[in-house]
C-alpha positions in Angstrom: 152.5 -75.4 154.8 149.8 -76.3 152.4 148.4 -73.0 150.4 145.1 -73.4 148.5 144.7 -71.8 145.1 141.2 -70.7 144.3 139.1 -69.8 141.5 138.7 -66.0 141.8 135.8 -63.9 140.9 136.9 -61.7 137.9 133.5 -59.9 137.2 130.3 -59.0 139.0 128.5 -61.6 136.6 130.9 -64.5 137.0 130.0 -67.8 138.9 132.4 -70.0 137.3 135.5 -70.1 135.4 137.3 -72.9 133.1 140.7 -74.0 133.3 141.9 -73.4 129.6 145.6 -74.6 130.1 147.9 -75.2 133.1 151.3 -73.4 132.8 152.8 -75.0 135.7 153.2 -78.7 136.5 152.9 -81.1 139.7 156.4 -80.7 141.4 157.3 -77.6 139.9 158.5 -74.5 141.7 156.1 -71.4 141.8 157.4 -67.9 142.9 155.3 -64.9 143.6 154.1 -63.5 140.4 154.4 -66.7 138.4 151.5 -67.5 136.0 149.9 -70.6 136.9 147.2 -71.3 134.0 144.9 -69.3 131.9 141.2 -69.2 132.8 138.3 -68.7 130.6 135.5 -66.6 132.5 132.3 -65.0 131.2 134.3 -62.0 130.1 137.7 -63.2 128.6 140.4 -65.5 129.0 142.9 -64.4 131.8 146.0 -65.7 133.4 146.2 -66.5 137.3 149.1 -65.2 138.9 150.5 -66.5 141.9 150.3 -64.7 145.3 152.4 -67.3 147.1 155.5 -69.4 146.6 155.8 -73.1 146.8 155.7 -76.2 144.9 152.6 -77.1 143.1 151.8 -80.2 144.8 148.3 -80.8 143.3 145.9 -80.0 140.5 142.4 -80.3 141.3 140.8 -78.9 138.0 142.2 -80.4 134.8 142.3 -78.4 131.6 139.0 -77.9 130.1 136.9 -78.3 133.3 135.2 -75.6 135.1 134.9 -74.7 138.6 132.8 -72.3 140.9 134.1 -69.0 142.1 136.1 -69.8 145.4 136.6 -73.4 144.7 139.9 -74.7 145.3 141.8 -75.6 141.9 145.3 -76.5 143.2 147.4 -76.8 146.2 150.8 -75.1 146.7 153.0 -77.0 149.3 156.3 -77.7 150.0 158.4 -74.5 150.6 156.9 -72.0 153.0 154.4 -69.7 151.2 154.9 -65.8 151.8 153.2 -62.9 150.5 154.9 -60.5 148.5 156.3 -57.1 150.3 153.4 -55.1 148.7 150.2 -56.8 149.9 146.9 -56.4 147.8 144.2 -53.9 148.8 141.6 -55.6 151.3 139.2 -56.0 148.7 141.4 -58.1 146.8 142.1 -60.7 149.7 138.2 -61.4 150.1 138.7 -64.8 149.0 141.2 -67.1 150.8 144.7 -66.3 149.1 142.6 -65.5 145.9 145.0 -65.4 142.9 145.0 -62.4 140.9 144.1 -62.5 137.0 146.0 -60.4 134.4 145.3 -61.0 130.3 146.7 -63.6 128.3 149.3 -61.7 126.2 150.9 -64.3 124.0 149.4 -67.6 124.4 146.4 -68.6 122.2 143.1 -68.3 123.6 140.8 -71.4 123.5 137.0 -70.8 123.4 135.1 -73.2 125.4 131.5 -74.0 125.0 129.0 -73.4 127.8 125.5 -73.8 128.6 123.2 -74.6 131.5 124.4 -73.6 135.1 126.8 -76.2 136.5 125.2 -79.2 138.5 126.6 -79.1 141.9 127.9 -82.6 142.9 129.7 -83.3 146.4 133.4 -82.9 145.7 135.3 -86.4 145.9 138.1 -86.7 148.3 141.2 -85.7 145.9 144.2 -88.2 145.9 147.4 -87.2 147.7 148.8 -86.0 144.5 147.1 -85.4 141.0 149.3 -85.6 138.0 149.2 -83.5 134.9 146.1 -82.9 133.3 144.5 -85.8 131.5 145.6 -84.8 128.0 149.2 -85.8 129.1 147.5 -89.4 129.0 144.8 -89.3 126.8 142.5 -92.5 126.7 141.9 -94.3 123.5 138.6 -93.4 121.5 137.8 -97.1 122.3 138.1 -97.1 125.8 136.3 -93.8 125.9 133.2 -94.8 123.6 133.1 -98.3 125.3 130.4 -99.2 127.5 130.7 -97.9 131.2 130.8 -100.2 133.8 127.4 -100.3 136.0 127.4 -98.4 139.0 127.3 -100.3 142.3 124.7 -99.8 144.5 124.8 -96.1 146.2 127.6 -95.1 143.8 127.4 -92.0 142.4 128.4 -91.1 138.8 131.4 -88.8 138.7 131.7 -86.4 135.9 132.9 -82.9 135.6 130.5 -79.8 135.4 131.2 -79.2 131.7 130.7 -82.9 130.6 127.3 -83.0 132.5 126.1 -79.7 130.6 127.5 -80.8 127.3 126.0 -84.3 127.8 122.8 -82.5 128.5 122.8 -80.3 125.6 123.5 -83.5 123.4 121.2 -85.8 124.8 123.9 -88.5 126.1 123.4 -90.6 129.0 126.6 -90.2 131.0 126.1 -93.6 132.5 127.0 -95.2 129.1 130.1 -93.3 128.5 133.5 -94.7 129.8 135.4 -92.0 131.7 139.2 -91.2 131.3 139.6 -89.1 134.3 140.6 -89.9 138.0 138.5 -92.8 139.2 136.7 -93.2 135.8 135.6 -89.5 135.9 133.8 -88.4 132.6 135.6 -85.6 131.1 134.6 -83.4 128.3 136.8 -85.0 125.8 135.1 -88.5 126.6 131.9 -87.1 124.8 133.7 -86.2 121.6 133.3 -89.6 119.8 129.9 -90.3 121.3 127.0 -90.2 119.3 123.9 -88.3 120.4 120.6 -90.1 119.7 118.8 -88.7 116.9 115.3 -88.5 115.4 114.1 -92.0 114.0 113.3 -90.0 110.8 115.9 -87.5 109.5 114.6 -84.0 109.8 113.6 -82.3 106.1 115.9 -79.2 106.5 119.4 -79.4 107.8 120.3 -77.7 111.2 123.3 -77.2 113.2 123.3 -76.7 116.9 126.0 -74.4 118.3 126.4 -74.4 122.0 126.6 -71.1 123.9 130.1 -69.6 125.0 130.5 -68.1 128.3 130.4 -64.5 126.5 127.4 -65.1 124.5 125.4 -66.7 127.4 126.3 -64.0 130.0 125.2 -61.5 127.4 122.0 -63.4 126.7 121.2 -63.6 130.4 122.0 -59.8 130.9 119.9 -58.5 128.2 117.0 -60.9 128.8 117.0 -59.3 132.7 117.5 -55.9 131.2 114.4 -56.4 128.9 112.3 -57.6 131.6 113.2 -55.3 134.4 114.2 -52.0 133.3 111.4 -49.8 132.0 113.0 -48.6 128.8 112.0 -45.4 126.8 113.5 -44.1 123.7 114.4 -40.7 122.2 115.9 -40.3 118.8 117.6 -37.3 117.1 118.5 -36.7 113.4 122.0 -35.1 113.4 124.0 -33.0 110.5 127.4 -34.6 110.5 128.7 -33.0 107.2 131.3 -30.9 109.1 132.1 -33.7 111.5 133.1 -36.0 108.6 135.2 -32.9 107.3 137.0 -32.7 110.6 137.5 -36.5 110.4 139.2 -36.4 107.2 141.1 -33.3 108.2 142.4 -35.0 111.1 143.6 -37.9 109.0 145.8 -35.8 106.9 147.8 -34.2 110.1 150.2 -37.5 110.6 150.6 -41.0 111.6 148.8 -40.7 115.0 145.3 -39.4 113.4 145.6 -42.2 110.6 143.1 -44.2 112.1 140.7 -41.6 113.9 137.0 -42.6 113.1 133.7 -41.3 113.8 133.3 -43.4 116.8 136.4 -41.5 118.5 134.8 -38.2 117.9 131.3 -39.7 119.2 133.6 -40.7 122.5 134.6 -37.1 123.1 131.0 -35.7 122.0 129.2 -38.0 124.2 131.5 -37.5 126.9 131.4 -33.6 126.8 127.3 -34.1 126.6 127.3 -36.2 129.6 129.6 -33.7 131.5 126.9 -30.9 130.4 123.9 -33.4 131.7 125.3 -35.2 134.5 122.0 -36.7 135.2 122.4 -39.0 132.4 125.8 -40.2 133.6 124.3 -42.0 136.2 123.2 -45.7 137.4 120.3 -47.5 139.2 121.3 -49.0 142.7 117.8 -50.5 143.6 117.4 -47.5 146.7 119.4 -44.7 145.1 120.6 -43.1 141.9 124.4 -42.7 141.5 125.7 -40.1 139.8 129.1 -40.8 138.7 131.6 -37.9 139.0 133.8 -39.7 136.2 132.8 -40.1 132.4 133.7 -43.8 131.6 132.2 -44.5 128.1 131.6 -48.6 127.2 132.1 -49.4 123.4 130.0 -52.3 122.3 132.5 -54.3 120.3 131.6 -57.6 118.5 133.8 -60.7 118.9 133.8 -64.2 117.3 132.7 -65.3 121.0 130.2 -62.6 121.5 129.8 -59.0 122.8 132.3 -57.3 125.0 132.1 -53.7 126.0 135.7 -52.3 126.8 135.5 -48.9 128.8 137.3 -45.7 127.6 138.0 -43.6 130.7 137.7 -39.7 131.0 136.0 -39.2 128.0 134.9 -35.5 129.0 138.3 -34.6 130.0 140.9 -36.5 128.0 142.1 -34.9 124.6 140.9 -36.5 121.5 144.3 -37.8 120.6 144.5 -39.7 124.2 140.9 -41.0 123.5 141.8 -42.3 120.0 144.9 -44.0 121.5 143.1 -45.6 124.6 140.0 -46.7 122.2 142.4 -48.2 119.5 144.4 -50.1 122.1 141.3 -51.4 123.8 139.6 -52.7 120.6 142.7 -54.4 119.5 143.0 -56.1 122.8 139.3 -57.4 122.5 139.8 -58.8 119.0 143.2 -60.4 119.9 141.7 -61.9 122.8 144.2 -60.0 125.3 141.5 -58.1 127.4 141.9 -57.6 131.2 139.6 -57.6 133.7 139.9 -53.8 134.4 139.4 -53.2 130.7 135.6 -54.1 131.1 134.9 -52.4 134.4 133.9 -49.1 135.3 131.8 -48.0 132.8 128.9 -45.2 133.4 127.3 -45.3 129.9 127.6 -47.2 126.7 128.1 -46.5 122.8 126.8 -49.0 120.2 127.6 -48.1 117.1 126.4 -49.8 113.7 127.5 -47.2 111.4 129.6 -49.4 109.4 126.7 -51.2 108.1 123.4 -50.3 106.2 121.6 -49.9 109.5 120.0 -46.3 109.3 118.5 -46.5 112.8 118.1 -49.0 115.7 117.4 -48.9 119.5 119.6 -50.8 121.7 118.9 -52.5 125.2 120.3 -50.7 128.3 123.3 -52.3 129.6 122.3 -52.3 133.4 122.8 -50.6 135.9 123.7 -47.6 133.4 120.9 -45.1 132.6 121.3 -45.2 129.1 122.9 -46.4 125.8 123.4 -44.6 122.5 122.7 -46.7 119.3 124.3 -44.8 116.2 123.4 -45.6 112.7 125.1 -45.3 109.5 125.8 -41.9 108.1 123.9 -41.2 104.9 123.7 -38.8 101.9 120.2 -37.3 101.8 118.9 -33.7 101.0 118.7 -31.5 103.9 117.6 -27.8 104.4 120.2 -25.1 105.2 118.7 -21.7 105.3 116.1 -21.4 102.5 118.0 -23.8 100.2 117.9 -27.7 100.0 121.3 -28.9 99.7 123.1 -32.6 99.6 123.9 -33.3 103.2 125.1 -36.1 105.4 122.8 -37.1 108.2 123.3 -39.4 111.1 120.4 -40.8 113.2 121.0 -41.6 117.0 118.6 -43.3 119.4 119.2 -43.1 123.1 117.6 -45.9 125.4 117.0 -44.7 128.7 116.1 -46.5 132.2 113.2 -44.6 133.0 113.8 -45.3 136.8 116.9 -43.0 136.6 116.0 -40.4 133.8 113.0 -39.1 132.4 112.3 -37.5 128.9 113.4 -34.2 129.9 116.7 -35.2 130.8 117.2 -37.4 127.3 116.1 -34.3 125.4 118.6 -32.2 127.1 121.3 -34.8 126.6 120.5 -35.1 123.1 120.4 -31.5 122.4 124.1 -31.5 124.3 125.1 -34.1 122.0 124.0 -32.8 118.9 125.3 -29.1 119.1 128.9 -30.7 119.7 128.5 -32.8 116.8 127.4 -30.2 114.3 130.1 -27.9 115.6 132.8 -30.4 115.7 135.6 -28.5 116.3 134.9 -27.9 120.0 136.1 -31.5 120.1 139.6 -30.5 119.5 139.8 -27.9 122.3 
């Protein structure tokens, strides 16, 4: 019997995914656990793993094309499809036989531009079988850029959702593009050699349009929504980190496992302990309630070429510092090598954004909903400080706590900063 392979929802913000590469071809046998394809989401690029066995009889979404969550992207037929002995949890079976996504570990990730939400079109009836993606039988540039045949009366122009978005961005009339896809469907690659209409007079200043990728677009949408909907307030503190820098340098001399310890790792532990001391800050907004989290899972804002990702370090209040260092290093390496898994980005209860590696003395970050707060950390700077009755050279660091005023108030923010300051200024407590 035939089994549909659908586009899974891999995050709470995902609305569609783009097939980057098919790893199985039409006619090939698929076993349970085989990787079918690499799919780019709004968070990262994942591998789709088969839950069923059979023969790949159809590919309905070609490489480079996008599909909405829940849409059928392929069909397994031939051999009877069977579930693995160990069934996934009920929540994982919400979509019909939805494949599970795991991180792309060895294959290169191809970033695809994204822009406006997809234009919905009535699905065309697929042929009995679909051959390998169009890349295997590319149309010549002349064929792609030639004048398209006029549409018959009542005929709908056929184009992939990504081609529609890119054509809109570039000002290209899709009706003038000859499509190389099945039935003349216009695909993304058909637009590559098409010149967009330009102004009659060249612009005095050169400019370059950079389409937004999925990650940057999602970040922009979420931050814009947060700025509009979350009532922010801010609280700042100056922290003497002379002893903290000393502890970091001392740890680096203890052996290989500590060679790459940074102030960020010490911040993870200190913030974790401060959140445990002030649990009202380890909270989220839920429209009709405030959720107090029993675990302390801190998201680290990490910049990538594709945009900002926030992998989550779990158990920051209970795990020993050495374990937090190991986990944080692994997460950052997976993010930057584009091997991040969906689970690495879920479950955060608070966020740290550290710009201490740049000449940024102080800044305020936008709350990452539904978290109650985010801590913005500036650079450590040499400055005169008063110790006792003497002015001496010291090292100071400014932190700014951005808060959702629906969840916490100024008193809670003040208590949290007090708890954080005491732990960073007495950093030996972080080693206990």
